[in-house]
Kinemage of the C-alpha trace (Angstrom):
@kinemage 1
@onewidth
@group {chain A} dominant
@subgroup {mainchain}
@vectorlist {calphas} color= white
{ca met a 1} P -87.482 -9.864 61.580
{ca lys a 2} L -84.955 -12.188 63.254
{ca arg a 3} L -82.017 -10.553 61.459
{ca glu a 4} L -83.256 -7.088 62.397
{ca ile a 5} L -83.471 -7.756 66.156
{ca cys a 6} L -80.173 -9.658 66.123
{ca gly a 7} L -78.554 -6.719 64.354
{ca leu a 8} L -79.921 -4.261 66.912
{ca val a 9} L -78.714 -6.365 69.841
{ca gly a 10} L -75.323 -6.786 68.181
{ca glu a 11} L -74.993 -3.060 67.559
{ca arg a 12} L -75.892 -2.374 71.182
{ca ile a 13} L -73.320 -4.876 72.483
{ca arg a 14} L -70.643 -3.318 70.270
{ca ala a 15} L -71.560 0.234 71.348
{ca ile a 16} L -71.409 -0.625 75.054
{ca arg a 17} L -68.179 -2.605 74.596
{ca lys a 18} L -66.471 0.252 72.766
{ca asn a 19} L -67.793 2.772 75.270
{ca lys a 20} L -66.076 0.734 77.981
{ca asp a 21} L -62.851 0.523 75.929
{ca leu a 22} L -62.950 -3.275 75.744
{ca thr a 23} L -61.721 -5.390 72.855
{ca ile a 24} L -63.832 -8.294 71.630
{ca glu a 25} L -61.280 -10.640 73.198
{ca glu a 26} L -61.441 -8.891 76.581
{ca leu a 27} L -65.236 -8.942 76.637
{ca ala a 28} L -65.333 -12.553 75.468
{ca phe a 29} L -63.009 -13.541 78.320
{ca lys a 30} L -65.051 -11.605 80.895
{ca ser a 31} L -68.289 -13.062 79.505
{ca glu a 32} L -66.999 -16.625 79.134
{ca val a 33} L -67.971 -16.813 75.459
{ca his a 34} L -65.782 -17.379 72.402
{ca pro a 35} L -64.493 -14.211 70.656
{ca asn a 36} L -65.738 -15.477 67.268
{ca tyr a 37} L -69.232 -15.942 68.729
{ca leu a 38} L -69.152 -12.418 70.141
{ca gly a 39} L -67.991 -11.010 66.796
{ca asp a 40} L -70.842 -12.817 65.037
{ca leu a 41} L -73.302 -11.388 67.575
{ca glu a 42} L -72.026 -7.859 67.021
{ca arg a 43} L -72.502 -8.268 63.269
{ca gly a 44} L -76.044 -9.602 63.767
{ca leu a 45} L -75.167 -13.032 62.393
{ca arg a 46} L -76.100 -15.005 65.513
{ca asn a 47} L -79.212 -15.172 67.670
{ca pro a 48} L -78.036 -14.982 71.294
{ca ser a 49} L -79.667 -17.132 73.948
{ca leu a 50} L -80.841 -15.506 77.152
{ca ile a 51} L -78.047 -17.293 78.997
{ca asn a 52} L -75.406 -15.813 76.694
{ca met a 53} L -77.029 -12.377 76.862
{ca glu a 54} L -76.818 -12.582 80.652
{ca lys a 55} L -73.130 -13.567 80.446
{ca ile a 56} L -72.380 -10.686 78.088
{ca ala a 57} L -74.333 -8.208 80.201
{ca arg a 58} L -72.360 -9.359 83.235
{ca gly a 59} L -69.106 -9.012 81.262
{ca leu a 60} L -70.111 -5.468 80.311
{ca asp a 61} L -71.260 -4.751 83.877
{ca val a 62} L -74.697 -3.624 82.700
{ca pro a 63} L -78.204 -4.961 83.326
{ca ile a 64} L -79.391 -7.405 80.662
{ca his a 65} L -82.124 -4.999 79.521
{ca ala a 66} L -79.384 -2.544 78.459
{ca leu a 67} L -78.579 -4.910 75.577
{ca leu a 68} L -82.100 -4.473 74.217
{ca lys a 69} L -82.339 -0.706 74.606
{ca thr a 70} L -82.173 1.256 71.367
{ca glu a 71} L -81.755 4.980 70.830
{ca asp a 72} L -82.907 7.375 68.192
{ca pro a 73} L -80.048 7.683 65.649
{ca glu a 74} L -80.156 11.500 65.783
{ca his a 75} L -79.864 11.416 69.578
{ca ser a 76} L -76.900 9.048 69.273
{ca arg a 77} L -75.238 11.348 66.732
{ca arg a 78} L -75.676 14.424 68.948
{ca lys a 79} L -74.352 12.485 71.917
{ca gln a 80} L -71.273 11.422 69.912
{ca val a 81} L -70.617 15.003 68.747
{ca glu a 82} L -70.849 16.168 72.350
{ca gln a 83} L -68.485 13.401 73.490
{ca asp a 84} L -66.016 14.250 70.724
{ca ser a 85} L -66.027 17.879 71.859
{ca val a 86} L -65.326 16.869 75.452
{ca asn a 87} L -62.529 14.551 74.288
{ca glu a 88} L -60.921 17.346 72.240
{ca lys a 89} L -61.027 19.749 75.191
{ca leu a 90} L -59.615 17.110 77.514
{ca ala a 91} L -56.809 16.248 75.089
{ca ala a 92} L -55.900 19.934 74.749
{ca tyr a 93} L -55.883 20.350 78.520
{ca leu a 94} L -53.745 17.245 79.083
{ca ser a 95} L -51.316 18.437 76.408
{ca lys a 96} L -51.060 21.807 78.122
{ca ile a 97} L -50.414 20.395 81.606
{ca ser a 98} L -47.952 17.812 80.310
{ca lys a 99} L -45.482 20.640 79.782
{ca ser a 100} L -45.570 21.723 83.423
{ca his a 101} L -45.910 18.440 85.344
{ca ser a 102} L -43.727 15.394 85.896
{ca lys a 103} L -44.471 12.035 84.269
{ca pro a 104} L -45.760 10.465 87.552
{ca glu a 105} L -48.082 13.449 88.033
{ca ile a 106} L -49.406 13.099 84.486
{ca lys a 107} L -50.025 9.365 85.019
{ca leu a 108} L -51.969 10.169 88.196
{ca ile a 109} L -54.046 12.824 86.405
{ca val a 110} L -54.838 10.436 83.534
{ca lys a 111} L -55.818 7.732 86.032
{ca leu a 112} L -58.121 10.166 87.849
{ca val a 113} L -59.735 11.247 84.582
{ca lys a 114} L -60.333 7.597 83.611
{ca asn a 115} L -61.860 6.857 87.029
{ca ile a 116} L -64.151 9.870 86.772
{ca ser a 117} L -65.142 8.866 83.241
{ca asn a 118} L -65.922 5.299 84.336
{ca tyr a 119} L -67.943 6.613 87.263
{ca leu a 120} L -69.988 8.865 84.985
{ca lys a 121} L -70.597 6.010 82.520
{ca ala a 122} L -71.756 3.582 85.225
{ca pro a 123} L -75.486 2.944 85.518
{ca lys a 124} L -76.943 5.002 88.329
{ca asn a 125} L -78.538 3.163 91.243
{ca arg a 126} L -82.021 4.480 91.691
{ca gly a 127} L -84.089 3.392 94.543
């Protein structure tokens, strides 16, 4: 049972970290934990304390309960397919406009797209 819950928490940490385009080293630095410890957590080899879960949640800029949330694998697969489709369309569009815009304009467009993406990924404040 312990290995199962540790594995689920580790998978969730890894999924959120990758979704935010962070390396293990970057998240470890932001969370004030050792990269090896974080890697062990992601592989389900360590049992994180509540204090370390809070540090990691803060480093990921998510509420601590987000580390415990699990999704149906089929829902996750559909979500990934949808995201891949959006990424392909975006890449095609950026390739197309790169031929008609200057390098500074392209950098600005990419920055705007990243900001919009980060905004859409951020937890919504409800209240």
